[in-house]
OpenMM code with the backbone's topology and positions (N, CA, C; nanometers):
from openmm import Vec3, app, unit

residues = "MET LEU PRO SER SER ARG HIS PRO ASP GLN SER PHE SER SER ARG TYR PRO ASP MET PRO ASN LEU TRP VAL ASP ALA ASP ALA CYS PRO ARG ILE ALA ARG GLU ILE ILE VAL ARG ALA ALA GLU ARG THR ALA ILE THR THR THR PHE VAL ALA ASN HIS GLN VAL PRO LEU PRO PRO SER LYS TRP VAL LYS GLY LEU THR VAL SER HIS GLY PHE ASP ALA ALA ASP ASP GLU ILE VAL ASP ARG LEU ALA GLU LYS ASP LEU VAL ILE THR SER ASP LEU PRO LEU ALA MET ALA ALA ILE GLU ARG GLY ALA SER VAL MET THR SER ARG GLY GLU ALA LEU ASP LYS SER ASN ILE ARG ALA ARG VAL GLN MET ARG ASP PHE MET GLU THR LEU ARG ALA SER GLY GLU HIS THR GLY GLY PRO LYS GLY TYR SER ASP VAL ASP ARG ARG GLU PHE ALA ASN ALA LEU ASP ARG TRP LEU ALA ARG ASN ALA THR".split()
positions = [
    Vec3(9.1127, -7.4589, -8.4315),
    Vec3(8.9877, -7.3687, -8.4404),
    Vec3(8.9546, -7.3661, -8.5883),
    Vec3(8.8139, -7.3253, -8.6243),
    Vec3(8.8045, -7.3299, -8.7507),
    Vec3(8.8255, -7.1853, -8.7948),
    Vec3(8.8674, -7.1454, -8.9344),
    Vec3(8.8864, -7.0167, -8.9626),
    Vec3(8.7354, -6.9608, -8.9740),
    Vec3(8.7202, -6.8186, -8.9429),
    Vec3(8.6045, -6.7456, -8.9391),
    Vec3(8.5418, -6.7256, -9.0738),
    Vec3(8.4243, -6.7641, -9.0990),
    Vec3(8.3704, -6.7462, -9.2312),
    Vec3(8.2907, -6.6154, -9.2216),
    Vec3(8.3037, -6.5165, -9.1209),
    Vec3(8.2104, -6.4054, -9.1027),
    Vec3(8.1895, -6.3256, -9.2235),
    Vec3(8.0731, -6.2579, -9.2481),
    Vec3(8.0453, -6.1710, -9.3466),
    Vec3(8.1452, -6.0592, -9.3460),
    Vec3(8.2101, -6.0385, -9.4572),
    Vec3(8.2862, -5.9196, -9.4643),
    Vec3(8.2494, -5.7934, -9.4067),
    Vec3(8.0961, -5.7319, -9.4499),
    Vec3(8.0397, -5.6252, -9.4345),
    Vec3(8.0701, -5.5878, -9.2789),
    Vec3(8.1072, -5.4883, -9.2187),
    Vec3(8.1335, -5.4653, -9.1000),
    Vec3(8.0037, -5.4388, -9.0092),
    Vec3(7.8926, -5.4178, -9.0884),
    Vec3(7.7732, -5.4061, -9.0204),
    Vec3(7.7374, -5.5454, -8.9611),
    Vec3(7.7972, -5.6429, -8.9927),
    Vec3(7.7435, -5.7707, -8.9457),
    Vec3(7.8760, -5.7981, -8.8533),
    Vec3(7.9256, -5.7424, -8.7901),
    Vec3(8.0437, -5.7531, -8.6712),
    Vec3(8.0025, -5.7153, -8.5484),
    Vec3(8.0347, -5.7996, -8.4536),
    Vec3(7.9804, -5.7767, -8.3154),
    Vec3(8.0769, -5.6706, -8.2485),
    Vec3(8.0579, -5.6050, -8.1546),
    Vec3(8.1553, -5.5098, -8.0925),
    Vec3(8.2544, -5.5596, -8.0627),
    Vec3(8.2993, -5.6626, -8.0394),
    Vec3(8.4475, -5.6966, -8.0107),
    Vec3(8.4537, -5.7989, -8.1122),
    Vec3(8.5796, -5.8237, -8.1786),
    Vec3(8.6193, -5.9293, -8.2878),
    Vec3(8.5764, -6.0892, -8.2403),
    Vec3(8.6022, -6.1105, -8.1276),
    Vec3(8.6114, -6.2369, -8.0612),
    Vec3(8.4719, -6.2617, -8.0076),
    Vec3(8.3800, -6.1726, -8.0082),
    Vec3(8.2368, -6.1951, -7.9555),
    Vec3(8.1639, -6.2873, -8.0611),
    Vec3(8.1027, -6.3655, -7.9930),
    Vec3(8.0284, -6.4665, -8.0712),
    Vec3(7.8972, -6.3946, -8.1388),
    Vec3(7.8260, -6.4478, -8.2458),
    Vec3(7.7468, -6.4061, -8.3125),
    Vec3(7.6093, -6.5018, -8.2989),
    Vec3(7.4814, -6.4376, -8.3177),
    Vec3(7.3771, -6.5265, -8.2858),
    Vec3(7.3104, -6.5525, -8.4361),
    Vec3(7.2645, -6.6749, -8.4941),
    Vec3(7.2568, -6.6871, -8.6164),
    Vec3(7.0967, -6.7489, -8.5837),
    Vec3(6.9904, -6.7011, -8.6459),
    Vec3(6.8418, -6.7457, -8.6147),
    Vec3(6.8042, -6.8043, -8.7429),
    Vec3(6.7454, -6.9006, -8.7497),
    Vec3(6.6715, -6.9697, -8.8418),
    Vec3(6.5501, -6.9362, -8.8653),
    Vec3(6.5131, -6.8194, -8.9126),
    Vec3(6.4023, -6.7478, -8.8963),
    Vec3(6.2731, -6.7872, -8.9891),
    Vec3(6.3012, -6.8749, -9.0572),
    Vec3(6.1899, -6.9708, -9.1405),
    Vec3(6.0783, -7.0007, -9.0584),
    Vec3(6.1013, -7.0675, -8.9353),
    Vec3(5.9984, -7.1176, -8.8694),
    Vec3(6.0024, -7.0547, -8.7046),
    Vec3(6.0935, -6.9391, -8.6638),
    Vec3(6.0948, -6.8757, -8.5547),
    Vec3(5.9923, -6.8281, -8.5080),
    Vec3(5.9232, -6.8425, -8.4065),
    Vec3(5.7953, -6.8133, -8.3523),
    Vec3(5.8204, -6.6228, -8.3198),
    Vec3(5.7259, -6.5653, -8.3534),
    Vec3(5.7181, -6.4323, -8.3438),
    Vec3(5.7761, -6.3587, -8.2096),
    Vec3(5.7064, -6.4528, -8.1225),
    Vec3(5.7417, -6.4051, -7.9664),
    Vec3(5.9021, -6.4372, -7.9691),
    Vec3(5.9384, -6.5622, -8.0161),
    Vec3(6.0852, -6.5950, -7.9871),
    Vec3(6.1722, -6.4822, -8.0504),
    Vec3(6.1164, -6.4122, -8.1609),
    Vec3(6.1994, -6.3606, -8.2379),
    Vec3(6.2170, -6.2102, -8.1591),
    Vec3(6.0926, -6.1773, -8.0988),
    Vec3(6.0982, -6.0472, -8.0081),
    Vec3(6.1859, -6.0696, -7.8861),
    Vec3(6.1991, -6.1759, -7.8437),
    Vec3(6.2849, -6.1933, -7.7235),
    Vec3(6.4363, -6.1843, -7.7874),
    Vec3(6.4826, -6.2429, -7.8825),
    Vec3(6.6143, -6.2501, -7.9497),
    Vec3(6.6574, -6.0870, -7.9792),
    Vec3(6.5475, -6.0323, -8.0187),
    Vec3(6.5759, -5.9093, -8.0725),
    Vec3(6.6162, -5.8014, -7.9527),
    Vec3(6.5341, -5.8344, -7.8381),
    Vec3(6.5673, -5.7379, -7.7167),
    Vec3(6.6962, -5.8006, -7.6460),
    Vec3(6.7257, -5.9148, -7.6556),
    Vec3(6.8365, -5.9638, -7.6101),
    Vec3(6.9767, -5.9035, -7.6915),
    Vec3(6.9437, -5.8946, -7.7938),
    Vec3(7.0638, -5.8426, -7.9126),
    Vec3(7.0948, -5.6960, -7.8752),
    Vec3(6.9816, -5.6141, -7.8610),
    Vec3(6.9982, -5.4879, -7.8318),
    Vec3(7.0832, -5.4804, -7.6802),
    Vec3(7.0153, -5.5268, -7.5824),
    Vec3(7.0607, -5.5364, -7.4529),
    Vec3(7.2232, -5.5762, -7.4280),
    Vec3(7.2536, -5.6918, -7.5117),
    Vec3(7.4020, -5.7180, -7.5014),
    Vec3(7.4761, -5.6848, -7.6191),
    Vec3(7.4503, -5.5945, -7.7043),
    Vec3(7.5041, -5.5640, -7.8149),
    Vec3(7.5832, -5.6757, -7.8889),
    Vec3(7.5030, -5.7764, -7.9182),
    Vec3(7.5617, -5.8884, -7.9984),
    Vec3(7.5021, -5.9173, -8.1198),
    Vec3(7.5725, -5.9079, -8.2337),
    Vec3(7.5256, -5.9157, -8.3569),
    Vec3(7.4522, -6.0259, -8.3815),
    Vec3(7.3109, -6.0078, -8.4394),
    Vec3(7.2242, -6.1232, -8.4646),
    Vec3(7.1448, -6.1182, -8.5989),
    Vec3(7.1694, -6.2233, -8.6717),
    Vec3(7.1150, -6.2230, -8.7919),
    Vec3(7.0209, -6.3371, -8.8327),
    Vec3(6.8958, -6.3019, -8.8682),
    Vec3(6.7825, -6.3506, -8.8744),
    Vec3(6.7794, -6.4023, -9.0512),
    Vec3(6.8148, -6.5214, -9.0641),
    Vec3(6.8378, -6.5833, -9.2206),
    Vec3(6.6904, -6.6520, -9.2356),
    Vec3(6.6394, -6.6174, -9.3608),
    Vec3(6.5141, -6.6826, -9.4106),
    Vec3(6.5072, -6.6634, -9.5516),
    Vec3(6.4157, -6.7671, -9.6206),
    Vec3(6.3951, -6.7243, -9.7654),
    Vec3(6.2840, -6.6362, -9.8101),
    Vec3(6.2610, -6.5673, -9.7037),
    Vec3(6.1556, -6.4546, -9.7004),
    Vec3(6.1753, -6.3306, -9.6047),
    Vec3(6.1216, -6.2278, -9.6548),
    Vec3(6.1616, -6.1330, -9.5660),
    Vec3(6.1056, -6.0860, -9.4264),
    Vec3(6.1942, -6.1227, -9.3105),
    Vec3(6.1359, -6.1064, -9.1864),
    Vec3(6.1185, -6.0011, -9.1296),
    Vec3(6.0128, -5.9304, -9.0769),
    Vec3(6.0082, -5.8316, -9.0087),
    Vec3(6.0675, -5.7921, -8.8905),
    Vec3(6.1613, -5.6958, -8.8933),
    Vec3(6.2678, -5.6818, -8.7915),
    Vec3(6.2824, -5.5256, -8.7683),
    Vec3(6.2797, -5.4784, -8.6209),
    Vec3(6.3171, -5.3465, -8.6250),
    Vec3(6.4220, -5.2733, -8.6733),
    Vec3(6.4430, -5.1395, -8.7017),
    Vec3(6.5506, -5.1000, -8.7089),
    Vec3(6.6610, -5.1300, -8.6014),
    Vec3(6.7724, -5.1630, -8.6138),
    Vec3(6.8921, -5.1906, -8.5031),
    Vec3(7.0266, -5.1922, -8.5746),
    Vec3(7.1028, -5.1547, -8.4830),
    Vec3(7.2520, -5.1515, -8.5183),
    Vec3(7.3066, -5.3260, -8.4810),
    Vec3(7.2399, -5.3828, -8.4072),
    Vec3(7.2799, -5.5131, -8.3976),
    Vec3(7.1980, -5.6419, -8.4513),
    Vec3(7.0782, -5.6047, -8.4955),
    Vec3(6.9923, -5.6942, -8.5594),
    Vec3(7.0031, -5.6781, -8.7072),
    Vec3(7.0236, -5.7852, -8.7914),
    Vec3(7.0124, -5.7895, -8.9503),
    Vec3(6.9300, -5.9034, -8.9902),
    Vec3(6.8594, -5.8786, -9.1200),
    Vec3(6.7914, -5.9692, -9.1926),
    Vec3(6.8649, -6.0124, -9.3110),
    Vec3(6.8574, -6.1425, -9.3214),
    Vec3(6.9383, -6.1902, -9.4464),
    Vec3(6.8478, -6.2802, -9.5158),
    Vec3(6.7944, -6.2190, -9.6312),
    Vec3(6.7299, -6.3107, -9.7222),
    Vec3(6.7769, -6.3779, -9.8248),
    Vec3(6.7545, -6.5280, -9.8333),
    Vec3(6.8256, -6.6079, -9.9281),
    Vec3(6.7215, -6.6648, -10.0347),
    Vec3(6.7737, -6.7304, -10.1205),
    Vec3(6.7112, -6.7743, -10.2357),
    Vec3(6.5986, -6.8861, -10.1822),
    Vec3(6.4868, -6.9140, -10.2572),
    Vec3(6.3905, -7.0120, -10.2250),
    Vec3(6.4533, -7.1420, -10.2363),
    Vec3(6.5543, -7.1927, -10.2666),
    Vec3(6.5965, -7.3163, -10.2546),
    Vec3(6.5942, -7.4112, -10.1572),
    Vec3(6.5723, -7.5393, -10.1557),
    Vec3(6.5714, -7.6186, -10.0548),
    Vec3(6.6752, -7.6120, -9.9464),
    Vec3(6.6760, -7.5832, -9.8176),
    Vec3(6.7818, -7.5772, -9.7175),
    Vec3(6.8673, -7.4534, -9.7277),
    Vec3(6.8178, -7.3516, -9.8291),
    Vec3(6.9056, -7.2506, -9.8642),
    Vec3(6.9426, -7.1598, -9.7437),
    Vec3(6.8472, -7.1279, -9.6345),
    Vec3(6.8585, -7.0549, -9.5225),
    Vec3(6.9756, -7.1196, -9.4506),
    Vec3(6.9284, -7.2800, -9.4293),
    Vec3(7.0292, -7.3561, -9.3581),
    Vec3(7.1797, -7.3502, -9.4126),
    Vec3(7.1939, -7.3714, -9.5349),
    Vec3(7.3244, -7.3641, -9.5856),
    Vec3(7.3935, -7.2369, -9.5763),
    Vec3(7.3020, -7.1119, -9.5661),
    Vec3(7.3855, -6.9774, -9.5535),
    Vec3(7.4377, -6.9680, -9.4012),
    Vec3(7.3455, -7.0359, -9.3058),
    Vec3(7.3789, -7.0164, -9.1788),
    Vec3(7.5161, -7.0974, -9.1443),
    Vec3(7.5189, -7.2328, -9.1880),
    Vec3(7.6268, -7.3173, -9.1572),
    Vec3(7.7748, -7.2509, -9.2504),
    Vec3(7.7348, -7.1895, -9.3605),
    Vec3(7.8691, -7.1280, -9.4214),
    Vec3(7.9120, -6.9894, -9.3456),
    Vec3(7.8426, -6.9339, -9.2848),
    Vec3(7.8832, -6.7976, -9.2291),
    Vec3(7.9132, -6.8184, -9.0765),
    Vec3(7.8672, -6.9399, -9.0044),
    Vec3(7.8885, -6.9266, -8.8773),
    Vec3(8.0311, -6.9530, -8.8317),
    Vec3(8.0736, -6.9473, -8.7109),
    Vec3(8.2146, -6.9511, -8.6683),
    Vec3(8.2027, -7.0508, -8.5363),
    Vec3(8.3051, -7.0915, -8.4971),
    Vec3(8.3015, -7.1410, -8.3641),
    Vec3(8.2443, -7.0342, -8.2363),
    Vec3(8.1910, -7.1061, -8.1382),
    Vec3(8.1458, -7.0365, -8.0375),
    Vec3(8.0102, -6.9139, -8.0873),
    Vec3(7.9851, -6.9416, -8.1924),
    Vec3(7.8464, -6.8619, -8.2410),
    Vec3(7.7394, -6.9434, -8.1615),
    Vec3(7.6002, -6.8798, -8.1676),
    Vec3(7.4897, -6.9559, -8.1294),
    Vec3(7.3730, -6.9825, -8.2256),
    Vec3(7.3235, -7.0820, -8.2695),
    Vec3(7.2518, -7.1031, -8.3852),
    Vec3(7.1004, -7.1406, -8.2952),
    Vec3(7.0034, -7.0438, -8.3591),
    Vec3(6.8816, -7.0983, -8.2778),
    Vec3(6.7941, -7.1392, -8.3946),
    Vec3(6.7354, -7.2701, -8.3785),
    Vec3(6.6710, -7.3564, -8.4686),
    Vec3(6.6175, -7.4644, -8.4278),
    Vec3(6.5104, -7.4968, -8.4843),
    Vec3(6.4544, -7.6389, -8.4381),
    Vec3(6.4731, -7.7447, -8.5606),
    Vec3(6.5483, -7.7009, -8.6421),
    Vec3(6.5858, -7.7778, -8.7774),
    Vec3(6.6912, -7.8746, -8.7237),
    Vec3(6.6830, -7.9932, -8.7204),
    Vec3(6.7742, -8.0901, -8.6572),
    Vec3(6.8952, -8.1001, -8.7522),
    Vec3(6.8691, -8.1287, -8.8746),
    Vec3(6.9864, -8.1349, -8.9635),
    Vec3(7.0820, -8.0041, -8.9330),
    Vec3(7.0346, -7.8908, -8.9539),
    Vec3(7.1066, -7.7553, -8.9428),
    Vec3(7.1511, -7.7667, -8.7961),
    Vec3(7.0923, -7.8040, -8.7074),
    Vec3(7.1555, -7.8072, -8.5704),
    Vec3(7.2751, -7.9092, -8.5669),
    Vec3(7.2589, -8.0300, -8.6339),
    Vec3(7.3868, -8.1239, -8.6464),
    Vec3(7.5019, -8.0695, -8.7064),
    Vec3(7.4752, -7.9640, -8.8209),
    Vec3(7.5736, -7.9324, -8.8992),
    Vec3(7.6424, -7.8283, -8.8230),
    Vec3(7.5628, -7.7437, -8.7464),
    Vec3(7.6143, -7.6243, -8.6687),
    Vec3(7.7050, -7.6694, -8.5616),
    Vec3(7.6688, -7.7874, -8.4868),
    Vec3(7.7384, -7.8385, -8.3648),
    Vec3(7.8686, -7.9010, -8.4367),
    Vec3(7.8693, -7.9708, -8.5485),
    Vec3(7.9983, -8.0173, -8.6058),
    Vec3(8.0988, -7.9056, -8.6237),
    Vec3(8.0467, -7.7746, -8.6587),
    Vec3(8.1371, -7.6689, -8.6912),
    Vec3(8.1721, -7.6112, -8.5623),
    Vec3(8.1291, -7.6530, -8.4387),
    Vec3(8.1800, -7.5874, -8.3055),
    Vec3(8.0689, -7.4958, -8.2668),
    Vec3(7.9547, -7.4722, -8.2917),
    Vec3(7.8581, -7.3673, -8.2659),
    Vec3(7.7638, -7.4339, -8.1489),
    Vec3(7.7327, -7.3426, -8.0800),
    Vec3(7.6188, -7.3980, -7.9840),
    Vec3(7.4816, -7.3697, -8.0525),
    Vec3(7.3961, -7.4570, -8.0080),
    Vec3(7.2558, -7.4613, -8.0875),
    Vec3(7.1550, -7.4800, -7.9328),
    Vec3(7.0439, -7.3806, -7.9785),
    Vec3(6.9222, -7.3746, -7.8952),
    Vec3(6.8125, -7.3846, -7.9689),
    Vec3(6.6982, -7.4428, -7.9372),
    Vec3(6.5666, -7.4420, -8.0103),
    Vec3(6.5085, -7.3060, -7.9603),
    Vec3(6.3809, -7.2850, -8.0157),
    Vec3(6.3318, -7.1534, -7.9791),
    Vec3(6.2456, -7.1915, -7.8719),
    Vec3(6.2426, -7.3247, -7.8066),
    Vec3(6.1737, -7.3469, -7.6797),
    Vec3(6.2973, -7.3665, -7.5766),
    Vec3(6.4072, -7.3280, -7.6014),
    Vec3(6.5171, -7.2932, -7.4792),
    Vec3(6.5935, -7.4474, -7.4748),
    Vec3(6.5633, -7.5592, -7.5412),
    Vec3(6.6408, -7.6612, -7.5291),
    Vec3(6.7846, -7.6467, -7.6005),
    Vec3(6.8912, -7.7016, -7.5311),
    Vec3(7.0035, -7.6799, -7.5732),
    Vec3(7.0359, -7.8455, -7.6549),
    Vec3(7.0708, -7.8055, -7.7899),
    Vec3(7.1128, -7.9244, -7.8572),
    Vec3(7.2797, -7.9362, -7.8509),
    Vec3(7.3345, -8.0688, -7.8461),
    Vec3(7.4958, -8.0660, -7.8488),
    Vec3(7.5255, -8.2230, -7.8974),
    Vec3(7.6524, -8.2331, -7.8606),
    Vec3(7.6875, -8.3847, -7.9321),
    Vec3(7.6299, -8.4910, -7.8462),
    Vec3(7.5866, -8.4730, -7.7366),
    Vec3(7.5500, -8.5791, -7.6556),
    Vec3(7.3760, -8.6132, -7.6695),
    Vec3(7.3245, -8.5311, -7.7356),
    Vec3(7.1677, -8.5673, -7.7754),
    Vec3(7.1397, -8.5191, -7.9135),
    Vec3(7.1933, -8.4806, -7.9883),
    Vec3(7.1518, -8.4511, -8.1466),
    Vec3(7.1328, -8.5860, -8.2198),
    Vec3(7.2104, -8.6673, -8.1966),
    Vec3(7.1993, -8.7769, -8.3066),
    Vec3(7.0745, -8.8550, -8.2478),
    Vec3(7.0359, -8.8750, -8.1271),
    Vec3(6.9138, -8.9364, -8.0845),
    Vec3(6.7980, -8.8521, -8.1252),
    Vec3(6.7967, -8.7439, -8.1354),
    Vec3(6.6978, -8.6449, -8.1657),
    Vec3(6.6810, -8.6632, -8.3518),
    Vec3(6.7757, -8.6708, -8.4096),
    Vec3(6.7670, -8.6843, -8.5460),
    Vec3(6.7074, -8.8246, -8.5594),
    Vec3(6.7537, -8.9291, -8.5095),
    Vec3(6.7052, -9.0680, -8.5325),
    Vec3(6.5497, -9.0681, -8.5193),
    Vec3(6.5082, -8.9864, -8.4056),
    Vec3(6.3566, -8.9759, -8.3681),
    Vec3(6.2843, -8.9260, -8.4656),
    Vec3(6.3529, -8.8047, -8.5291),
    Vec3(6.2770, -8.7450, -8.6176),
    Vec3(6.2454, -8.8189, -8.7514),
    Vec3(6.3605, -8.9158, -8.7831),
    Vec3(6.3865, -8.9730, -8.8961),
    Vec3(6.2718, -9.1042, -8.8860),
    Vec3(6.2385, -9.1739, -8.7466),
    Vec3(6.1441, -9.2639, -8.7516),
    Vec3(6.0320, -9.2044, -8.7497),
    Vec3(5.9754, -9.0848, -8.7054),
    Vec3(5.8746, -9.0220, -8.7106),
    Vec3(5.8223, -8.9882, -8.8472),
    Vec3(5.9126, -8.9674, -8.9076),
    Vec3(5.8970, -8.9380, -9.0608),
    Vec3(5.8426, -9.0597, -9.1366),
    Vec3(5.9191, -9.1697, -9.0915),
    Vec3(5.8874, -9.2875, -9.1615),
    Vec3(5.7392, -9.3287, -9.1304),
    Vec3(5.6981, -9.3250, -8.9926),
    Vec3(5.5758, -9.3526, -8.9655),
    Vec3(5.4733, -9.2574, -9.0418),
    Vec3(5.5225, -9.1364, -9.0615),
    Vec3(5.4016, -9.0710, -9.1169),
    Vec3(5.4001, -9.0949, -9.2614),
    Vec3(5.5272, -9.1501, -9.3463),
    Vec3(5.5068, -9.1837, -9.4861),
    Vec3(5.4333, -9.3230, -9.5005),
    Vec3(5.4105, -9.3964, -9.3881),
    Vec3(5.3509, -9.5235, -9.3991),
    Vec3(5.2103, -9.5046, -9.3561),
    Vec3(5.1527, -9.3816, -9.3496),
    Vec3(5.0070, -9.3348, -9.3181),
    Vec3(4.9929, -9.3194, -9.1871),
    Vec3(5.0828, -9.3434, -9.1071),
    Vec3(5.0506, -9.3193, -8.9425),
    Vec3(5.0325, -9.1801, -8.9186),
    Vec3(4.9429, -9.1237, -8.8538),
    Vec3(4.9112, -8.9747, -8.7978),
    Vec3(4.9768, -8.9620, -8.6880),
    Vec3(5.0843, -8.8731, -8.6500),
    Vec3(5.1685, -8.8579, -8.5709),
    Vec3(5.1387, -8.7299, -8.5107),
    Vec3(5.0673, -8.6475, -8.5417),
    Vec3(5.0508, -8.5325, -8.5168),
    Vec3(5.1680, -8.4250, -8.5127),
    Vec3(5.1302, -8.3026, -8.4704),
    Vec3(5.2627, -8.2238, -8.5081),
    Vec3(5.3373, -8.1520, -8.3711),
    Vec3(5.4041, -8.0748, -8.3840),
    Vec3(5.4649, -7.9947, -8.2332),
    Vec3(5.3409, -7.9087, -8.2031),
    Vec3(5.3634, -7.9133, -8.0501),
    Vec3(5.2616, -7.8500, -7.9740),
    Vec3(5.2978, -7.6880, -8.0032),
    Vec3(5.1886, -7.6207, -7.9723),
    Vec3(5.1736, -7.4686, -7.9992),
    Vec3(5.2852, -7.4238, -7.8884),
    Vec3(5.3389, -7.3021, -7.9208),
    Vec3(5.4255, -7.2379, -7.8595),
    Vec3(5.3624, -7.1533, -7.7447),
    Vec3(5.3850, -7.2068, -7.6125),
    Vec3(5.3299, -7.1756, -7.4963),
    Vec3(5.3900, -7.0678, -7.4277),
    Vec3(5.3403, -7.0048, -7.3047),
    Vec3(5.4024, -6.9240, -7.2178),
    Vec3(5.5069, -6.9856, -7.1429),
    Vec3(5.5245, -7.1150, -7.1030),
    Vec3(5.6256, -7.1852, -7.0732),
    Vec3(5.7337, -7.1914, -7.1397),
    Vec3(5.7130, -7.2241, -7.2823),
    Vec3(5.8110, -7.2205, -7.3783),
    Vec3(5.8959, -7.0947, -7.3837),
    Vec3(5.8213, -6.9778, -7.4038),
    Vec3(5.8577, -6.8580, -7.4185),
    Vec3(5.9692, -6.8181, -7.2912),
    Vec3(5.9029, -6.8672, -7.1714),
    Vec3(5.9700, -6.8325, -7.0306),
    Vec3(6.1029, -6.9184, -7.0577),
    Vec3(6.1162, -7.0266, -7.0849),
    Vec3(6.2155, -7.1319, -7.0796),
    Vec3(6.3189, -7.0881, -7.1903),
    Vec3(6.2721, -7.0344, -7.2939),
    Vec3(6.3660, -6.9727, -7.4140),
    Vec3(6.4352, -6.8640, -7.3566),
    Vec3(6.3682, -6.7380, -7.3110),
    Vec3(6.4126, -6.6399, -7.2658),
    Vec3(6.5166, -6.6576, -7.1563),
    Vec3(6.4770, -6.7422, -7.0758),
    Vec3(6.5893, -6.7859, -6.9637),
    Vec3(6.7151, -6.8639, -7.0067),
    Vec3(6.6984, -6.9458, -7.1222),
    Vec3(6.7970, -7.0135, -7.1586),
    Vec3(6.8981, -6.9452, -7.2471),
    Vec3(6.8250, -6.8471, -7.3332),
    Vec3(6.9246, -6.7389, -7.3864),
    Vec3(6.9947, -6.6399, -7.2954),
    Vec3(6.9254, -6.6042, -7.1941),
    Vec3(6.9879, -6.5020, -7.1133),
    Vec3(7.0992, -6.5779, -7.0444),
    Vec3(7.0942, -6.7216, -7.0129),
    Vec3(7.2060, -6.8048, -6.9316),
    Vec3(7.3208, -6.8139, -7.0472),
    Vec3(7.2878, -6.8339, -7.1684),
    Vec3(7.4045, -6.8369, -7.2811),
    Vec3(7.4632, -6.7288, -7.3005),
    Vec3(7.3887, -6.6031, -7.3171),
    Vec3(7.4505, -6.4637, -7.3317),
    Vec3(7.5240, -6.4375, -7.1973),
    Vec3(7.5070, -6.4518, -7.0919),
    Vec3(7.5737, -6.4340, -6.9682),
    Vec3(7.7207, -6.5161, -6.9748),
    Vec3(7.7093, -6.6395, -7.0142),
    Vec3(7.8352, -6.7122, -7.0149),
    Vec3(7.9321, -6.6943, -7.1205),
    Vec3(7.8681, -6.6515, -7.2670),
    Vec3(7.9335, -6.6412, -7.3798),
    Vec3(7.9715, -6.4630, -7.4320),
    Vec3(7.8746, -6.3987, -7.3990),
    Vec3(7.8503, -6.2740, -7.4573),
    Vec3(7.9114, -6.1513, -7.3539),
    Vec3(7.9937, -6.1633, -7.2756),
    Vec3(8.0466, -6.0523, -7.1961),
    Vec3(8.1769, -6.0502, -7.1866),
] * unit.nanometer
topology = app.Topology()
chain = topology.addChain("A")
for resn in residues:
    res = topology.addResidue(resn, chain)
    for name in ("N", "CA", "C"):
        topology.addAtom(name, app.Element.getBySymbol(name[0]), res)
């Protein structure tokens, strides 16, 4: 098992020492997904930290914290990887961050509810790199689709399932 690199401030501790934490890559997290995460954290009393390079609006909460990092390239991602522990959940659509978190033993989920793990992360990173190469050559590939009600429902259900398995 990896040693825990949790923040020493007790306000960042879950209700039980072995309880997983949620880490949210908040730079690109949709507002609706953020609201779902906050409600889930309150309902399950699981420490949740939104990490971004800007101030993220969050309600006052014992279980939900914001962590603002420097504006450096991947600063929020690096902070999440440095602080997470095995069995934590990282919510991100950033594939390099997802790969690093998986390598550290964390679970990873996108804000659309898609689980990323050892069986699918490499293929997703390769596809992202391929699309980036196409864009660099002048090909217009479009961007991600908008966040829909189906995405919201899929994410809420996937988060609830993960919490039921891991945070009880």
